[in-house]
N, C-alpha and C positions, 0 to 999 in steps of 0.2 A: 417562482414559488417562494413564499415566506416561511421562515423557520423560527422556532422558539429556542432551540438549543444548538444551532449552528449559525455561524456568521459566514456568509458566502459573498465573495467579492470577485468580480470579473474584470480582467485587464486584457483586452484583445482575445487571444487564443488561450490565455492562462486563467485558470480559476483557483482562487484561494479559498479553501474550506477549513474553517477553524472550529474545533469543538469549543462551545461557548458556555460552559458551566464552571467557571473558575472557583465559585464558592464551594463546590464539592470536588475540586481537583479534576474536573472534566470526566467524572465517573460515568460509566455506562448505565443506562436503565432502558426499559422498553421504549420510552419516547425517543431517546437518542438513537437507538437502533432503528426505529421506524423512520426517523428523519434522514439518517444516513442511507437507508435503503431507498427512500424516495428520491433523494438527491442522486444516488448512483444510477437509478433508472432513467432519470432525465439526462444525466451526463452521457450515458451510453448511447442515447439517441441524438446527441449534439455533434453534427459533423464539423463544426468550427472549433471544437475543444481539442487542444493539442497537449496541454499539460495541466495537471492538478497538483497544487501544493497543499498538503494536509498538515494541519498544525493544531496546537492547543492554546487556549487563552490562559493568561495568568502564569503561575509559577511552574506548572507541570503540563506535559502533553496529555497524559491520562493515567489516573491511579487505578484503573480497572473497574470492577463492578461497584455500583452504588449500593451502600449498606441497606437503604430502605428497599431497594429492589430485591436484594438477596433475602431480606426478611420476608418479603411477600412470597418469593419462590419456595421458601422453607415450608410454607403451608400448601403448596401445590401437590396435586396427585401426580403419579407417574406420567399419565397421559398429558396432563397440563405442563409438566416439565419438559416432555418431549416436544410439544408444540412450541413452547417458549424457546427452547434450545435451537430448534430448526429455523425459527424466525431469525435468530442471531446468526446462525451459520449461513443463511441465505444472504444476509447483509454483507458478511465478509466475502462470500463468493462473488457477489455483484461488484464490489470494489476491485477485487482481484482480477476480474474479467474485463474491466474497462479497456477499451481499445486504445486509449491514450496513455501517456506516461504519467505515473503517480509518484510524486516525491514526498517523502515524509520529513517534516521539519520537527525534530524531536528534542525536547529539553526537559530538564527537571526529573521527571520519572515517566516510565512507560511500563506499567505493571499489569499482569494478567492480560485482559483483553486489550490493554494499551500496547503491549508487546505484540499481540496478535494483529492489531491494526498496523503496526510498523511492518509486520511480515507480509501484508498484502500490498505494500508499497513497492514499486519497482526500484526506487533509489531512496536510501535512507541517510539523511544527514543528521548527526547527533551532536549536541553540545558535549564537551568532554566531561562535564559534571553529571551527565544523565545516568540514572540508575534504571536498570531493566530487571525484569523477573517474571517467570512463569510461576506465580505464587499460589496457584489454586490449591495445591495439596496442603498448604498451610491452613486452608479454610475447610479442609475435609472434602474438597471436590477435585476436579482434574481439568487440564487444559484441552478438553476433547474437541470443542468446536473449532478452535484455532489450529489444531495439530496438522490438518492437511496443508496449511499454508506455511506453518513454521518449519515442519520437517524438511521440505525441499530447500529451505534457506540454511538451516543450521546443521542438518544431518542427524543421523540416529545416535551417534555417540554423545554429542553435546545434549541432545534432547533427553537421553536417559539420565544424564547427570543433573540437568536443570529442571526437568519435569518432576523427577522423583523427589528431589530435595526441596524444590520451591525456593531455592536460594536466590538472592539478588546478586546482580553482577554489573560491572561498570561498562561504560561505552567502549573502552579499549577491548574488553572481552567480547562485547557484542560485535565489534568489527572483526575480531579474530575468528569468530564462528560463522560470519556471513550474514548476520542480521542487520548490520550497519555497514555502509559503504564509505563514509567519511566521518571523521571525528575532528571537531574544531572547537576553539574557545567560543563560548556562547555569543560574544559580541560579533563573531564572524559568521554566525549561522545564516543570516539573510544574504550576505554577499556570496556565500558558498552555494546556497540554494539557487540564487540568480545565475550563477555560473553554469549550473546544471540545466536550468531552464533554457538558457541561451544555446547550450549544446543541443538540446532536444529540438528547439525551434530551427536549428540549422539542418535537421534531418527531415526527410520526406514523411509527412503524416501517414500515408498509406504503408510505407516501409516500416515505420515504427509499429503500427498496429499489426502488420503481418509478422514481424519479428517477435513481438510479444506473444502472439497466438502460436507461433511455431515452437517456442521454447518448451512448454509442457508436453507437446506432442513428440518431441525428439528426445527429451531428457530420459535417460535410463534405457534407451533402446539401442541395439547394435546397429552400426551404420547400414548394413544391407537391408535391415527391416524398414528403414525410413528413407531409403534411396529414392523411391518413387515420390514420396511426399516432399522431400527437400528439392528434388529436381523440378517438380511441378511448381513449387513455391517460388523458386528463383526465376523460372520461365515466365510465370504469371506476372511477377514484378517487373521483369525486364520489358515486357510489352505493354505495361500499364502506362497511362499518361505521365505519371510522375517518374517512372523508370526511364521513359524516353526523354523527358525533360532533363533528368539528371545526367544521362549519358551525353546529350547534346551540350549541356552546360559545361561539362568537363572538357569536351573536345573544343568548344568555342571559348574556353577560358573566361566564363562568366558565372554568376551565381544563378542557381535554379530558382524557379518562380516561387517556391514555397518558403524560402529563407526570409525570416523576419529580422530586420536590422534592430 
């Protein structure tokens, strides 16, 4: 599939997806949202896809909402705004639910929906100069669509401070609250991303997908409430082809078949 606002490059089991509107700091509009949703739908059905690297072209990852798009939504009715918002929410949900690992390569700035896009990544690597912010309240709106994905990452306390103020914060603070997992100088971004890609490619694809699906089902639940779920999950993985290959590889002191050198 061809895109106007995304640059997509495939390298084996790894897909690099880059927001490609550098002239407007990779800002979101309805077209970018539609293309990300279409890409995510294809990615979800791709059994050979094991890692996605999500990045932004130019000087920033994403500066949030496009000014022209916001101007158009200002004239929408309530029902039109609901429809527009649900379309965007579905896009974030689709990326969040991908069965493969999604790595965010973040630099420059990730504001508003840009920070929301970082939140739906499984692993976020940020340049130490990156600025983040849930800046919606500064514009008289709120970070509603992204909140279901941001809250599990940063928690209620940080959300109350950052959502209400709309204040910007640096990469070190983003790591401190759980939005970011590694902070490095910008010239080390690609090397660091590649290190995480290599780690993921050394793990069984079905185990990665199952572990990712398990997390939201277990999070916040008491152990006894999810005992049947977790017992069933490990049992299913143990008897799966990759589970069997992994066990035999360990006993035979060899690499399992899914490892990519």
